C-alpha positions in Angstrom: 8.5 -5.7 -2.0 4.8 -5.9 -0.6 5.2 -7.3 3.8 1.7 -8.8 4.7 0.4 -10.9 7.6 -1.7 -13.4 6.5 -4.0 -15.5 8.8 -4.9 -18.8 8.0 -7.5 -18.6 6.0 -5.9 -16.2 3.3 -4.6 -18.6 0.0 -1.6 -17.8 -2.0 -3.3 -16.7 -4.7 -5.3 -13.5 -2.9 -1.2 -12.4 -1.4 -0.7 -12.5 -5.4 -3.3 -10.5 -5.8 -3.0 -8.2 -2.9 1.3 -8.1 -4.4 -0.1 -7.3 -7.9 -2.0 -4.5 -6.8 0.9 -2.7 -5.2 2.8 -3.1 -8.2 0.0 -2.2 -10.5 -0.2 1.3 -8.0 3.6 1.9 -7.0 4.2 1.9 -10.9 1.3 5.0 -11.4 1.8 6.7 -8.5 3.6 9.5 -10.5 2.4 9.0 -13.8 -1.2 8.8 -13.2 -2.1 9.3 -9.3 -5.8 8.9 -9.9 -5.5 5.3 -11.0 -2.8 4.9 -8.2 -5.1 5.7 -5.6 -7.7 3.0 -6.9 -5.1 0.2 -6.8 -4.4 0.6 -3.6 -8.0 1.4 -2.5 -9.0 -2.3 -4.3 -6.2 -3.9 -2.3 -6.8 -2.7 0.8 -10.5 -4.1 0.0 -9.3 -7.3 -0.8 -7.3 -7.4 2.0 -10.4 -6.3 4.6 -12.3 -8.8 3.1 -9.7 -11.9 2.9 -8.9 -11.0 6.8 -5.2 -10.2 5.3 -3.0 -7.5 7.9 -1.1 -5.0 5.5 2.2 -4.9 7.9 2.4 -1.4 9.5 5.9 -0.7 7.4 3.9 -0.7 4.0 0.6 1.2 5.9 3.1 4.3 6.3 3.9 4.2 2.4 0.3 5.7 1.5 -2.6 7.7 3.2 -5.4 6.1 5.4 -8.1 8.4 3.8 -7.3 8.9 0.6 -5.2 6.1 -0.5 -2.3 8.1 -2.2 0.7 6.9 -2.4 3.8 8.6 -0.7 6.3 10.1 -2.8 9.1 11.6 -0.9 9.6 15.5 -2.0 6.3 15.5 -4.6 3.5 15.2 -2.1 4.6 14.4 1.9 7.6 16.3 3.3 10.4 13.7 5.4 12.3 14.9 8.2 15.0 13.9 10.0 15.1 14.2 13.6 18.6 14.6 15.4 19.1 11.8 18.0 20.7 13.8 21.6 
């Protein structure tokens, strides 16, 4: 599920378009990473243009520089820290 913090100027159609771009990016993240990066780039550009902030929990799921979606065990590491 896409989490966005929208401003008052954004419409529901732009939100649904952002949601669709994220879903397409997730769908192609394993089979065609270049296409998935393009979808995430488009989502980020649309969000910026419509003054919609992407939630921090969602921003942590892709690289801020190259827009690659993180896939634990395939292109990123997940480290667990012990709580003392």
